[in-house]
N, C-alpha and C positions, 0 to 999 in steps of 0.2 A: 667294301659295302656289298651286301647281298640284296639283290632285287628280284623278288618272286611274288607269287600270290600270297605269301606269308608276310609281305610288307617290304618297306624300304628300310633295311636294317643294318646297323653297324655299331662300332664302338664310339662312344662319346668322349671327346669332341673331334677325334681324328676323322671319322667317317660320317657320323650323323651329328649335325651341329646347327646353329642358327641359320647359316647360309644354305646348307642343303635342305633344311626344313622349309625355308622360304621358297626355294626353287621348286621342290616337289609339290608343295601346297599350292603354289601359283599354277603349276601345270595341271594339277588335279582339279582345281576349282574352275579352270577354263575348259577342261574336258567334261566336267560334270554338268549335265543338263538339270535345270531347276535351280531354285534360289535358296533352299533351306537345308542346312546340314548341321550335324551334331559334332562337337569336339569334346573329347574326354581324354583322360590319361590314367596311368597307374601311378604308384606312389614314388617311383624311383626319382632321385634328386634331379637328374638332368631334365626330367619332365617339367620342372618348374621354370626352366629356361625356354624349352621348346614350345610349351603351351601358349604363351602370349604371342610368340612369333607366328605360329599356325593360325591362331585366332585372328590376329590383325591382318595377316595376309589374305585370309578368307574374306574378311570385311572389305578389303581393298579391291576385291573382284566382284563386289556387289552381292555377296552371299549373306543371308541372314544366318547367324550362328546361334544355335541352341547350346549353351554351355552346361556341361555336366561335371566339370572339374574331375576329381578322382572318382572313377566309376569303372566297374568291371566291364570287360569287353562284351560278354554276352548280354549284359544289361543294356549297354549302349545300342547294340543291334536291335534289341527288343523295343527300345524307345523309338528308334527310327521307324520301325513297323507300326507301333501304336500311334505315333503322332503323324504318320504318313509323310515323313520327310524324304528328301531326295538322296541323302547319303551321309557319310560321316568320315571323320579322321580320328583315329584312336592312337594316342602316343603311348606305345608300350612295346617292349621287347619280350613280352610274355614270359616264357620259362628261362630266358637267357640270364646270365649273371648281371649284376647291377651296373657294370661298365657299359653294357649295351643299351641302346634304345632303338625305336623304330616308329615309322608311320604306317599304320594298317589302314587301308583305304576301302571304304564301303560305297557301293553304288546301289541306291535303294537300301534294302535291309539285308544285303549280303556283301561279301568281299568280292573284289574284282576277279573275273576269270582270266586265264592266261592270255587270250586274244585281246581282251579289253586292256590288259596291262601293256601289251605291245602298242596299242593305239595311244594310250596315255604317254608313252615314251616319246611319241612324235611331238608332244606339246612342250617338251623340255627345250630350253634355249630360246623360247619364244615368250619371254616375260611379258605379260599383258595385265595392266591395271585398269580400273574403271573410275570415271569421275563420280559414279554412284557409290555410296558407302552403305554397306549392309547394316542391319540392326542386330543387337545382341539380345537374346532372350535367355534369361537366367532360369535354368531348369534343373537345378541340383537335386530337387526332391522327386523328380520324375522316376527315379529308380524304384519307387514303391509300386509303380505299375507292374514292373517285372515280378516282384516278390508276390504280390496279390494274385497275379495270374498263375504262378507256379503252384501256390496253395490250392487255387480253384481247380487247376488241371489235375494235380495228383489226387485230390479228392478226399483228404482226411484232415482232421484237426483233433489232436489229443486233448483230453480234459483231465486235469489232475494227474499227469503222467509222472511216473517215478523214474523214467528213463534218464540216464546221464550220458551226455555226449561231449566229446572233446574235439576241438577244432584248432587247426594251425593255418593261419592265413598268410604266413611268411611276411607280415607287415606290408602286404600288398593291397590292391584295390578292393578286396573283399573284406577288409578288416572290420567294416561296419555292417555290411549287408548279410554276411553269413550268419552272425549271431541273430540279427533281426529276422532272417528267414526262419531259423529254428524256433524262435519265439512265436512266430506266426503259426507254426505247426503245433504249438502247444508245449514245446520243450522248455522246461524251466531250469533244469540242472545242466548248465553248460560250463565246461572248463575251457578257457581261452588261452592259447599261447600264440605269440607273434601276431597279435591283433591290434597293432598301433599304426598310425599314419606317419611312420618315421622314414619310410623309404630305405631303411637299412635291413637287408636280408640276412638274418642271423643263421640261416642254413642255405644249402644249395636250393635255388628257387624252383628247380625241376622236382615236382612231387613224385618221388619214387621211394620205395620202402627203405632203401639203404641210407636215405637222407633224413629219415623221420624217426630217429631213435628217441627223441624227447617225447614225441606223440605216442610212440609205442609204449612208453613207460606209463601212460595214462590208462592203458587197457585193463589194468587190474581193478580199476574203479569206474570204468566207463563201459557201457554196452556197445557203443559205436564210436569211432573216431574218424575225422575227415581232415584232409589237407588239400590245399590248392596251390596254384602257381600265382605269380604277382598280378595277372590280369583276370583270373577266375574262369578260364575256359577249360582247364584241366582239373581233374579231381581224383584223389586216391582215398581209399577208405580202409578201415580196420575193424575187426569184430572180436569181441572178447572170446578167448579160448582159441582163436584162429590167427591172431596177430595182424600186422599191417600187410595187406594183400597187394599183389601185383597191380600196377596201373592198368594192365590189360583187362582185369576183372571189372573195372568200372563200366567199360563198354559191354561186357558180357551180361552183367546184371541189368544194366539200363535197357539194352535191347530186349532182354527177356520181359521186362516190365511193359515196354511199348507193344510187344507182340501179344501180351495178355489183353491189350486194349483193341488192337486191330492187326490183321495179318497183311503181310506184304513183303516184297523182297528187300534185302538189306545190302548196303554198300559199305565196304571198309577198304582201307588202303592196303597195299601189298605188304606193309610192315606189321600188320595186325594179326593177333593170335588166331589160330585155327579153332580155338574154343568157341568162337562165334558161330562156326559152321555146325558144331554139335547142338547149340541152342536152336539155330535155324531149322535143323532137321526135325527137332521135336515139334516145331510149329508148322512144318511142311512148307517152308519158304526157302528161297535161294539166297546165297551170298555172292555178290559180284565184287571184284577187286578194282580199285582205281589207283591213280598216282597219289603220292603223299601230298598233303596240303588240304585243309578243310574245304577250300574253294573247289578243288578237284573232286573231292568226295561229294560235295553238294551237287556239282554239275552232273555227276554220274547218277545220283539219286533222281534228279530231274529227268535225265535222258531215258532211264529205264522205267520211270514211273514207280520207283521204290517208295518206301514209307519212312525209312530212317537209316542211320549208319553212323560212322564215326571213325576214330583213329585209336590205336592201341596205347596212346600216350595218356589216356584218361579222359578222352573227349567224346561226348555223345552229341550227334546232330539229329534233331527231329524237326524237319522243315515246317511242318504244320504249326509248330509252336515257335521255333526260332531257327533261323538259317545259319547257324554257327554252332561250334562246340559250346555247350552251356553247362558249366560246372554247377550252377545253382539248381538247374532242372535235374541234373544228375544226382545231386544230393537228395532232392525230393523223391526221385524214383527209387534210389537205394534204401532210403528210410522207409518207404512204403513196402518195398519187398521184404524188409526185415520184420516190420509189424505184421504183415500178412503171412509170415512163416515161409515164404518162398526162398528167401536169401540163403538160409542154412541148407535147405534141400539142394539148391544149385551148387553150393560149395562142396557138399558131400558127394554129389553125383558126377561132377566134372572129372574127366581123366587128368592125370598128372602130365604136364608138359615140361620140357626143359628148354629154357630160353637163353639166347645170347644177344646182348645189346652192347656193341663195341663201337668206339670212335677211333678213326685212324687219321693221322696227320702226315703231311709231307709225302704222300704216296699218290701217284697218278691213277685216276680212276680206270683208264684203259688197261693199265698194267694189272690192277686188281681183277678186272673183269676177265682178262686172259687166264690168270692163275686159277680162278674158280671154274671157268668153262673147261679148262684142261683137267682139273681134278674131279669134277662131278659131271662127266660126260653122259651118264645115264639119266640125268635129271631133265625134265622138260624146262625149256627156257622161255622167258618173256622179257622183251627189251623196252616195254612201254615206259618204265620209270627206272632207269639204271639197269640192273640185272636181277631178275627174279627167277630162282630155280625151285622146282617143286617135284617131289617124288612121294606119292602117297601122303602120309601125315608128317612129312619133313619138308621144310622150305628154308631158303636162304634169300635175303634181299640185300643188295649192295647198291648204294646210291650216294651222290654228293648231297650234303645237307642243304636245305632251303634257308637255313638261319645262321649257320656257322661255317667257317672255312675248313671243313672236315669231310671225311667220307664215313658214312654209317654202315656198319655190318650188323644186320639183324637176322636172327635165325631161330627156329623152333622145331622141336621134334617130340614125338611120343617115345622115341627110342633113345635110351640113355647111352648106348654104345655109339650111336651116331653123334650125339651131343659131345661126348668125350673126344671122339675123333676130330670133330670140327674145331673144338677148342685147341687141340694140339696143332692142327693145321694153321689156324690163325696165329698161334703163338710162335711157331717156328718158320712159317713161310711168309707171314705178313709183317709181324711186328719186329 
């Protein structure tokens, strides 16, 4: 089981199961101040088992539970904010395969920070129930608050639009809300794939171009296409004549749209593209790096008094609107950028980068770190989150995953020769 700011996560039923859900929910509810919390889940089948366990455990600690049932993660966080609730538990393993599940824990309208997670751990093993039984508040339609606010914030609504848009919701929690959001924007020509409440993911649930061949096939008849992960915090998009674009570009375009509205410094994690820095320079603002994990990005935004940020996995965080990666807001921002003519200009003006995103199993992190430090001695090093090496417009980031028992190796460069060299190094020295 992986325990981090990204949730209490593991394979069902070996690691995450009714017992572990009960233990962690009891600990969290006794840790959480206030009486009102939200519970939601994505569509994966194990959520049907875990949801009632989490709900009834919360009731047994005298919490009032606002039930959202199947609901995207960013929508759940937005509802906590809108209804002034005290926190929430979201049953989702996000981009992980269907055999995984997790409890993502929110205090107020944000996920726990690392120090809060350490305090929460002290409540484990101290099962405590109350003679007071909380109330259930059925709130399944509260998701419309989120959709209406996105339309208001983005600020446009098309009339008699001839645009055609394709969407792939991976049969996850956005299966209903993505189409409804597009309709609220005035889009009438929508082609839907994987938009059922089946919990069966018919593709890799991580929205990356290599997993979206079916969606790519729609670009000959669609202006734009979008794909999300099972809980809706990540988004990837494609444009006619450009294809399905890297998940990194979701953040690049979204940040550009936010900077069109207001100026301020940006926070991204160490594994995120340097293309964000090109956008930031155009607007005269700085880019600050943080540890991976949306809670870590959010905390850094707050610390530096920044305005927005996110992660290169397709997630935009704009705290004034929602204190989490929000795939639905991202959709609205990208759609607006396309309609205003900025999106194509961005795509045409960005420099080409070469990216590596590798997963390594059964290798000790310290061994990997020593290999890279020895090979790239002339790079500046940062040890805040694993190992981050940087030299001009080339970087390498190596770290244990927050969500899987693997080590991630991410890298990017403007230099094709460096990219080729690094690929060979990974192939022959690591794998």
